[in-house]
C-alpha positions, 0 to 999 in steps of 0.5 A, spaced: 675 827 503 668 828 503 669 836 504 674 835 498 668 832 494 663 837 496 668 843 495 666 842 487 660 846 489 664 852 488 662 852 481 655 855 484 657 858 491 661 864 492 666 864 498 661 868 502 655 863 500 659 857 503 661 861 509 653 862 510 652 855 508 656 853 514 652 856 520 645 857 517 640 853 521 635 850 516 628 847 518 625 842 513 618 841 514 616 834 511 620 829 509 616 826 503 616 827 495 618 834 496 622 834 502 626 828 501 630 831 495 630 837 498 634 834 504 639 830 500 640 836 496 642 841 502 647 836 504 650 835 498 650 843 497 655 842 504 649 845 509 652 843 516 646 845 520 639 841 518 633 839 522 627 835 518 620 835 521 615 829 519 611 825 524 609 820 518 612 813 517 613 810 510 608 806 506 608 803 499 604 809 497 610 813 498 614 809 494 613 812 486 616 819 488 619 819 495 627 819 495 628 815 502 622 810 501 624 803 499 623 796 501 628 797 508 624 803 510 617 801 510 613 803 516 619 807 519 619 814 521 620 819 515 625 824 519 629 818 522 630 815 516 632 821 512 637 823 517 640 816 518 641 817 510 644 824 510 649 822 515 651 817 510 653 822 505 656 828 510 658 824 517 660 830 520 653 834 519 649 837 525 642 833 522 637 832 527 630 829 526 623 831 529 618 826 529 612 830 530 608 834 525 608 842 526 601 844 529 599 851 531 600 849 538 608 847 537 610 851 531 613 858 535 617 853 539 620 849 534 621 854 529 624 860 533 631 857 533 632 857 525 634 861 520 630 859 514 624 854 513 623 849 507 615 848 506 615 841 503 608 840 506 603 836 502 596 839 505 594 846 505 593 847 513 600 846 514 602 851 509 598 857 511 600 855 518 608 855 516 607 862 512 603 865 518 609 863 523 614 864 519 612 872 517 610 873 525 618 870 527 621 874 521 624 867 518 624 867 510 620 861 508 621 857 501 615 855 499 613 850 494 607 846 492 606 841 487 600 837 484 600 832 478 604 836 472 603 843 475 607 846 481 609 853 484 614 856 489 617 862 492 621 865 498 616 868 502 619 873 507 613 879 509 608 879 505 603 873 505 601 869 499 598 863 500 591 864 502 590 867 495 593 861 492 589 856 496 582 856 496 580 848 497 584 842 499 585 838 492 587 831 491 594 830 491 596 826 485 604 826 484 609 822 481 616 822 481 618 828 476 615 834 478 617 833 486 624 832 483 624 838 479 620 843 484 625 841 489 631 843 485 628 849 484 627 850 491 634 849 492 636 854 487 632 859 490 636 857 496 642 858 493 640 865 490 638 867 497 645 866 500 648 870 495 642 875 496 640 875 489 633 872 490 627 876 487 622 878 493 615 878 492 616 873 486 612 867 484 614 861 480 609 857 476 611 850 473 608 847 467 611 840 466 605 839 460 608 845 456 615 844 459 615 852 462 617 856 468 613 862 468 613 868 474 609 873 476 609 878 482 605 878 488 
C-alpha cells in the first residue's frame, strides 16, 4: 500500500530516476529548520537509503520552524526523532541516525559512504567544511542557506563557491516559511540531479519579500 502511494511520484520521476532513487545513498547534515523538511520530503519521494546526522537535541527555540519538533520531542536527539518519524511513513526504508556533529576529524570517515550530501547546517563553519570535503571526495553537495526572508541554494560538484558568499557569521533569524520554501527547492534540485538535468555552477537566490527566485552563474 505504501509503495503504491509513493508511486504517485511518477508524475515528476522517470523510471530511470526512480531506479536511481532506490539505490542512491543520501546523507542529510542537520535535521533542524531545513533538514527536517528535506528528510521527510526525501522519504515521500521514495528514497530508500537516507542517513541523517545531527548532534543536537530539540528545544523550545526550535518549535517555530523545525518539522520534527513538538511537545513530545523536546530534549530528544534530533536525528533519532527524525528517523523514527521517517520510518512511520516508509517502514521498509533503510534510514539511519548519527547523533554527533560533523567535524574536520570525522568528516571524511562519515561522508565517504554516500553518493550525495544535503547541506542543511546552520553555521558557516559547517557549510565550508562540507563543501571542502565533498569536493575532495567527489560527492555532489546540495547546499542551502537561509536567514530571515532570504535564502540561497546550489548543487556544488567540483568548484568552491561558499568562501566568497560567507564573509562572517550572521545572527540566525528564521521563521517557518523560508526553510520550507528553500528545502522544497533543494528537493527539486535533487530531482533535477536524478534526471541529469541540473544546471552546473548555478546559484539560486530566494527573496521572499519580493516573491522572487533569481539565479547567477559562479
